[in-house]
MARMAR-574088 format. One line per 10 residues: number of its first residue (from 1); their letters; for each residue x, y, z of N, C-alpha, C, O. Coordinates in nm, 2 decimals, always signed. Layout:
MARMAR-574088
NUM	A	X:Y:Z:X:Y:Z:X:Y:Z:X:Y:Z | ...
//
This chain:
MARMAR-574088
1	XXXXXXXXXX	+3.73:+1.60:-3.06:+3.68:+1.73:-3.02:+3.69:+1.72:-2.87:+3.68:+1.62:-2.81 | +3.72:+1.86:-2.80:+3.72:+1.90:-2.68:+3.65:+2.02:-2.65:+3.66:+2.12:-2.72 | +3.57:+2.02:-2.55:+3.49:+2.15:-2.49:+3.57:+2.24:-2.40:+3.57:+2.20:-2.28 | +3.62:+2.33:-2.44:+3.69:+2.44:-2.34:+3.62:+2.55:-2.32:+3.51:+2.58:-2.38 | +3.69:+2.63:-2.18:+3.65:+2.76:-2.15:+3.74:+2.83:-2.19:+3.85:+2.81:-2.14 | +3.74:+2.95:-2.30:+3.82:+3.04:-2.34:+3.76:+3.18:-2.30:+3.67:+3.23:-2.36 | +3.84:+3.26:-2.20:+3.82:+3.38:-2.19:+3.68:+3.38:-2.09:+3.62:+3.48:-2.08 | +3.65:+3.28:-2.04:+3.49:+3.28:-1.95:+3.38:+3.23:-2.06:+3.26:+3.24:-2.02 | +3.41:+3.16:-2.20:+3.29:+3.14:-2.27:+3.34:+2.99:-2.31:+3.46:+2.97:-2.34 | +3.25:+2.92:-2.31:+3.26:+2.76:-2.33:+3.25:+2.75:-2.51:+3.17:+2.81:-2.58
11	XXXXXXXXXX	+3.34:+2.67:-2.57:+3.36:+2.67:-2.70:+3.42:+2.52:-2.74:+3.51:+2.46:-2.67 | +3.37:+2.48:-2.85:+3.42:+2.33:-2.89:+3.56:+2.38:-2.98:+3.59:+2.48:-3.03 | +3.64:+2.27:-2.97:+3.76:+2.28:-3.07:+3.79:+2.13:-3.12:+3.77:+2.04:-3.04 | +3.84:+2.13:-3.24:+3.89:+2.02:-3.29:+4.06:+2.04:-3.27:+4.13:+1.96:-3.32 | +4.11:+2.13:-3.21:+4.28:+2.15:-3.18:+4.30:+2.05:-3.05:+4.24:+2.02:-2.95 | +4.42:+1.99:-3.10:+4.46:+1.88:-3.00:+4.57:+1.94:-2.90:+4.62:+1.87:-2.81 | +4.62:+2.08:-2.92:+4.70:+2.13:-2.85:+4.69:+2.27:-2.82:+4.65:+2.34:-2.92 | +4.72:+2.32:-2.73:+4.69:+2.47:-2.68:+4.75:+2.55:-2.79:+4.70:+2.66:-2.82 | +4.87:+2.50:-2.85:+4.93:+2.62:-2.96:+4.84:+2.60:-3.08:+4.82:+2.70:-3.15 | +4.78:+2.51:-3.13:+4.68:+2.48:-3.24:+4.54:+2.57:-3.19:+4.48:+2.62:-3.28
21	XXXXXXXXXX	+4.51:+2.58:-3.08:+4.37:+2.61:-3.05:+4.42:+2.78:-3.05:+4.35:+2.86:-3.10 | +4.53:+2.82:-2.99:+4.58:+2.98:-2.99:+4.58:+3.02:-3.14:+4.52:+3.13:-3.17 | +4.63:+2.94:-3.23:+4.68:+3.00:-3.37:+4.52:+3.04:-3.43:+4.52:+3.12:-3.51 | +4.41:+2.98:-3.39:+4.28:+3.04:-3.44:+4.24:+3.15:-3.37:+4.13:+3.20:-3.41 | +4.30:+3.21:-3.28:+4.26:+3.33:-3.22:+4.37:+3.47:-3.24:+4.48:+3.50:-3.19 | +4.30:+3.54:-3.35:+4.41:+3.63:-3.40:+4.42:+3.76:-3.31:+4.49:+3.86:-3.35 | +4.37:+3.77:-3.19:+4.40:+3.87:-3.06:+4.54:+3.81:-3.01:+4.63:+3.89:-2.97 | +4.57:+3.69:-3.01:+4.69:+3.62:-2.90:+4.82:+3.67:-3.01:+4.85:+3.63:-3.12 | +4.89:+3.75:-2.94:+5.01:+3.81:-2.96:+5.15:+3.72:-2.91:+5.15:+3.65:-2.80 | +5.25:+3.73:-3.01:+5.36:+3.64:-2.93:+5.39:+3.70:-2.81:+5.38:+3.82:-2.78
31	XXXXXXXXXX	+5.44:+3.61:-2.74:+5.47:+3.64:-2.61:+5.37:+3.64:-2.50:+5.40:+3.66:-2.38 | +5.23:+3.63:-2.55:+5.13:+3.66:-2.44:+5.13:+3.56:-2.32:+5.18:+3.45:-2.34 | +5.08:+3.59:-2.20:+5.08:+3.50:-2.10:+4.95:+3.42:-2.12:+4.84:+3.47:-2.14 | +4.97:+3.28:-2.11:+4.85:+3.22:-2.11:+4.84:+3.12:-2.01:+4.94:+3.05:-1.98 | +4.71:+3.11:-1.94:+4.67:+3.02:-1.84:+4.60:+2.88:-1.88:+4.49:+2.90:-1.94 | +4.63:+2.79:-1.86:+4.56:+2.66:-1.93:+4.56:+2.55:-1.79:+4.65:+2.49:-1.74 | +4.44:+2.55:-1.74:+4.45:+2.44:-1.65:+4.51:+2.46:-1.53:+4.56:+2.39:-1.45 | +4.50:+2.60:-1.53:+4.59:+2.63:-1.37:+4.73:+2.65:-1.40:+4.80:+2.70:-1.32 | +4.77:+2.61:-1.52:+4.95:+2.63:-1.55:+4.97:+2.75:-1.63:+4.89:+2.76:-1.73 | +5.05:+2.84:-1.61:+5.10:+2.96:-1.69:+5.19:+2.92:-1.78:+5.29:+2.86:-1.74
41	XXXXXXXXXX	+5.17:+2.94:-1.92:+5.26:+2.91:-2.02:+5.28:+3.05:-2.11:+5.20:+3.14:-2.10 | +5.39:+3.05:-2.18:+5.43:+3.17:-2.29:+5.34:+3.13:-2.41:+5.35:+3.01:-2.43 | +5.27:+3.19:-2.49:+5.17:+3.16:-2.60:+5.28:+3.06:-2.68:+5.25:+2.94:-2.69 | +5.37:+3.09:-2.73:+5.50:+3.04:-2.83:+5.52:+2.89:-2.76:+5.55:+2.79:-2.83 | +5.52:+2.88:-2.63:+5.58:+2.75:-2.58:+5.45:+2.66:-2.53:+5.46:+2.60:-2.42 | +5.36:+2.66:-2.59:+5.23:+2.58:-2.57:+5.23:+2.49:-2.64:+5.14:+2.41:-2.63 | +5.33:+2.47:-2.76:+5.34:+2.33:-2.86:+5.31:+2.22:-2.80:+5.27:+2.12:-2.87 | +5.32:+2.20:-2.67:+5.30:+2.04:-2.64:+5.22:+2.05:-2.51:+5.21:+1.97:-2.42 | +5.15:+2.16:-2.52:+5.04:+2.13:-2.41:+4.89:+2.07:-2.44:+4.80:+2.14:-2.47 | +4.88:+1.94:-2.42:+4.76:+1.90:-2.48:+4.63:+1.94:-2.45:+4.61:+1.95:-2.32
51	XXXXXXXXXX	+4.55:+1.97:-2.51:+4.38:+2.02:-2.47:+4.32:+1.92:-2.39:+4.36:+1.80:-2.40 | +4.22:+1.96:-2.32:+4.15:+1.83:-2.25:+4.00:+1.90:-2.24:+3.98:+2.02:-2.25 | +3.89:+1.81:-2.23:+3.77:+1.87:-2.20:+3.73:+1.91:-2.07:+3.74:+1.84:-1.97 | +3.69:+2.05:-2.06:+3.69:+2.13:-1.97:+3.83:+2.23:-1.94:+3.82:+2.29:-1.83 | +3.91:+2.24:-2.00:+4.02:+2.32:-1.99:+3.96:+2.48:-2.01:+3.88:+2.53:-2.10 | +4.03:+2.52:-1.89:+4.00:+2.66:-1.88:+4.13:+2.71:-1.95:+4.24:+2.67:-1.93 | +4.09:+2.81:-2.04:+4.21:+2.90:-2.09:+4.18:+3.04:-2.10:+4.08:+3.09:-2.15 | +4.29:+3.13:-2.03:+4.26:+3.26:-2.03:+4.40:+3.33:-2.10:+4.50:+3.28:-2.06 | +4.40:+3.42:-2.17:+4.51:+3.49:-2.24:+4.50:+3.64:-2.18:+4.41:+3.72:-2.16 | +4.66:+3.65:-2.17:+4.70:+3.80:-2.13:+4.82:+3.87:-2.19:+4.94:+3.85:-2.17
61	XXXXXX	+4.75:+3.95:-2.30:+4.85:+4.01:-2.38:+4.94:+4.13:-2.30:+4.87:+4.23:-2.26 | +5.04:+4.13:-2.28:+5.17:+4.22:-2.23:+5.15:+4.36:-2.30:+5.16:+4.36:-2.42 | +5.12:+4.46:-2.23:+5.15:+4.58:-2.30:+5.22:+4.68:-2.24:+5.22:+4.67:-2.12 | +5.30:+4.79:-2.30:+5.37:+4.91:-2.24:+5.35:+5.00:-2.30:+5.33:+5.01:-2.42 | +5.36:+5.11:-2.21:+5.36:+5.25:-2.26:+5.36:+5.34:-2.19:+5.41:+5.32:-2.08 | +5.32:+5.48:-2.22:+5.30:+5.57:-2.12:+5.21:+5.67:-2.12:+5.20:+5.75:-2.03
//
């Protein structure tokens, strides 16, 4: 189990990877920009990013419109 900070709030997770963790978050859209531990990844590309205690995770969904 890891204790992470997601969108500024601490929480515990059993997820081993960033992708596993994000799968439990319904508002994370495909193609979202994710920052994990200071590194920026596309949500779908986070499969191999391991989670660690204290990881700070922020999600930015890209929207367009007029």
